N, C-alpha and C positions, 0 to 999 in steps of 0.2 A: 183524386184518381189514383187506384194503385201504382206503384212502383212497377214499371215495365221490365223485361227481361233484358240482360246484358246485351249491348249492340256492338257489333265488332265492326271496326271502319278499316278499310284497305289501303294502306298507303307505303310504299316500298321504303323501306329503313327508317320510318316515323318513329318516333318516340314520345311526340309531345302530347298533350291530351285535349281533346275536343270537346267541348262545353255546348249544352242545349242546344239552340238552333242553330251554331255555328258548325255543327258536325258536319251537315251535308254541304256547306259551302265554303270547305277549305280545297284549295286544288287537289287533284288526284283521291279524294273521299270517296267513298261509294257505300251506299248504306245497304247492309245484307241482312237476312234472315232466313229462318229454316221451314217456315210455312205462313201462310198468308194472314193466319189471324194473329201470329205472333209478331209477323211484320207490322202490323197497322197497329197494334198495343205497343210495341217499341217506340213507333215514329210519333205516336200520341204523346207517349209520356216524355220523350225527348223534347218536342215542342213546348210541353206546356209545365214541364216541371224543371226550374232553375237549377235545382240540386243534383239533376241527373248528370253525368257526364261519360263518357267513353273513351277508353285508352286506344289508340291507334296501335294495332299489331297486325300480324300477317292473318287475314281474314281467311275462314275456311268455308264461308257458307255462302249460297248464292239463292236469293229468291226467285221463283219462276214468275212472280208478278213484276210488273215495271218497277225499277230501282230508281233513285234518286241520281242523275247523272251529275259528273265531276263538275263543280260550279266554282267560278273565282271568289275571291272575297268582295264583301259589300262595295266598295270602290270601284272595282273594276268593274262589276256588273253594269255599272252606269256611264262607263267611259265609252267613247265612240273613238279610239284610237285608229288612225288609218281608216275610218270609214269613209265613203263617197256618198255626199248626201247633194239633191237638185231642191234648191227652195225658190219658188216662184215669188213674184211680188214684193223682192228682196230690196228694194231701192230705198224704202222707208219702213215706217211703223213696225207692225208685227212681224213682217218678212224679214228686215233687218236685224231686229232683236233675237229672233230664232237664228240666222245666220251665224251671229255673233255668239251666241250661248252654243250651239253645236260646234262651232270652231274651237270654243274654249274647252269643250270636252274632247277634242283631238279629230274632228271631221274636217276631210277637204271638202271643199265645195265647188258646184257651180250654182250661180245665182242669175235670176232673169227680172226683168223689168221693163218698164217704158220710160225712166227718168236717167239719162246715161251719168249726169251728176251726183244722183244718189246712189247710182249702183257702185260708181267709183269710190263714194264714200264707204258703203259697206265692205267693198274689197279691200281697201286699206285696212279697215278694222279687223277684218279675217286674217289678213295678212301679218299684222301686227301680233296678232296671237300665235303665228307660227305656223299657220296652215296654210295651203296654198286655196286660190280662189280665182276662178274663170268666169268672167261675166258675160251675159248674153242680152242684146237688146232684142226684146219680143213683145209682140202685141198679141196678148192670148185671145182677142177678139177673131182673128184670124187663124184659122186651122192649119195653113201651111207654115206659119211661123211656130206654132205650137210643135208640129213634127220636126219642124228645123232645130227647135231647142232640145228635144228629146234626143236627134240624133247626135247633135254636139255634146251632150252630155256624155252619151256612149261613145263617142270618139275620144274624148278627154279620158275617161275612166275606165271603158271596157265594159262595167256594170256599174249600175247605180244600187247602193245599199239602203238608201235613205230617200224617199220621195216625199216632200213636203210640199201639198198644193194649197199655197196660202192666198196666191192673188186671188182678188175680188171687187166686185164694183157694187155699187148701189144707187138707186134713183129713189128719191123720195116722191112717190106718187101714189094716189088712191086707185082704186081699180079703174073707175071710170076714166082717169086722167093718164092712166101707163100708154105710152105709145106702143106701137109694134117694134120701132126701132130699139126703145129702150128694153123691152121684153125680151128681144133676141139678142142684144148686147149683153145682157145679165146673165143669160142661159150661157151662151158663149164661154165668158169668162168663168163663171162661178162652178158650171155643170160640165160641158162639154170639154174644156180643157184638162179638168182632171181624168177623164175619162180617156181622152186622146192620149195625155201622157203616162198614165199607167198602161194603158193598152200595148204602148211602144215600149215602155221600159222593163216589163213583166218578165217577157221571154229569158232575160239575161236573170233575173232574180229567180226564176225556176229553175235555171240551168245551175245556179249555185246553191239551189235548196235554202235560200235566206233572203229577207227583205222586210222593209218596213215602209208603209204608206200611212202618212198621217194628213188628213184633209181638214183643213180649216173651216168648221162650218159657224153656225150661229145658233143661240136660242131662237131665233126668228126663224128657224126650221123646224122648232119644236113648238112653239107659240105664236098665234096669229099676232102679228102686230100692225095696227093700221099705216098706212101708207108703204109698206114694204112688199107689195103685191109680188113683183118680179123678183124681187131678193130671197122671199121667204119661200117661194116656190123652188128656187134653184137651193137653196140650202137644204130644204126638205128633200129634194132630189137627191144631194150629195150626200145625205144621211143615207138613203136607200142604197145608192151607189155603193157606199164603203161597207155596207153589210153584204152586199152582193159580192164585193170583192174578198170579204173573209169567207163567204161560203164557197166560193170557187177556189180560191189560192190558199187557204188556211193549211191544206193538206201539203203544200210545199213549204210549209215553214214560214210564210209570208204574213205578217200580222197588218191587216188593215184596221186603222181607227180613226175617229173623227173627234174634232175638239170642237165644241160648241159653246163660246164665251158668251157673256151679256157684254154691255157695253165696254169698250176698252178705249183707253183714253189716248188714241193715236190721234193722227190728224183728222183721218175719216171720221173716228168717234167724236171730236171736236165738233166737226163739220155738222154732222148730223145731230148731235145731243149738246152741244156746247150751250145754247141759250137755256138760261135758268128756267124759262117759262115751261121748255121741255124736259131738260135733264132733271131737275129737283123732282117732279112727280115720279119719274122713272126711277131713281134712286131710292125713294121714299118706297117704292114696291121691293127692293132688294133687302132682304134681313140683315145683310153685311152693312147696309146703308152707305155705300159707296160702288163707284165702278172699278173695273179692274185694270190693272197695269200690264203694259206689254211684256214686262219680265215674266209675270205669272203665267202668261200663254207660253212662253219660251220655254220655261222649265217643264210645264206638262209634256211639251211636244219633246224635249229632252229625254224625259222618261219614257215615252212611247216609241223613241228612238233606239233606246237602248235594250240591251239584253235582260235588264231587270224586269220588263214587260212582255216578255215571249209568251204568257199564256193570256194575255189580254188581246183578244182578236174580235173585230166586228161590233166595237161599242161606240156610242155616241157620249163623251164625257162632256157633261154638263159643267162648265165653268162660270158660275153665275153669282156667286155669293149666297145662294139659296134661293133665288127668284124662282124658280121651277117647282119649287115645292110647296110654295103659301099660294 
């Protein structure tokens, strides 16, 4: 690719040199050019040519098309410093891991669950990381408790920046054995609760023009799995709910995404897939030849909760070791 034209970066009083991909990632920098064609050529050259460098000077040109906004350095883009997060199902398993990873990145939390002992343990972990944590006992099968949780988070924080709908339940039953009680309970926790929480919390996100919603789904919402009728239906519905959230709220700088893991070695994962007769055939279907670890889900949630993912919206990200591509 031919070398692009000189690209000038505006930064008051700056004398340092910005190289390659980093030119648009330093505080106060703004990429500018004099026409659309040269702007694109310059941008492509900068990103693809590691030898190209751009000296910080006083910029004299502005492009009529969209420009790269000032962006902090790479570590800061993954920081959640002073962000306010609500994580459901945080008394154990994925929720506890997600809460600790978000806290380590700088977030303050409200956590919910049905196990008071587990919630207290997660709360202590978060506080040991130097962040505030308010725990709420809530049974998400009950819509009144869902709304109480949301109102408590708003009372605690004023607004929630990050909503992680993690709480979930599963009943292993084939279609003919699925009871109405289990069907409705599964839909209530896995689908209705995320809807109600988002509906209650998003107005404040809209007002501040910023928010992240991460729904913990499952590959069972993408692939049919025997014995998971109610669960698969709830997670498939959650995937579509996520995309509708993105379609309606993306214009307010709210990014809604879903994480769809395969089997993760939590207590619930062990309960369903722990027996070798069930787990080994499932594992053999995964190209990575293993199940996932809770921290691998939590790390993806951290990315989706950070500014580094601001242009990812409405996606159902399959965290499955390659299961759904074979």
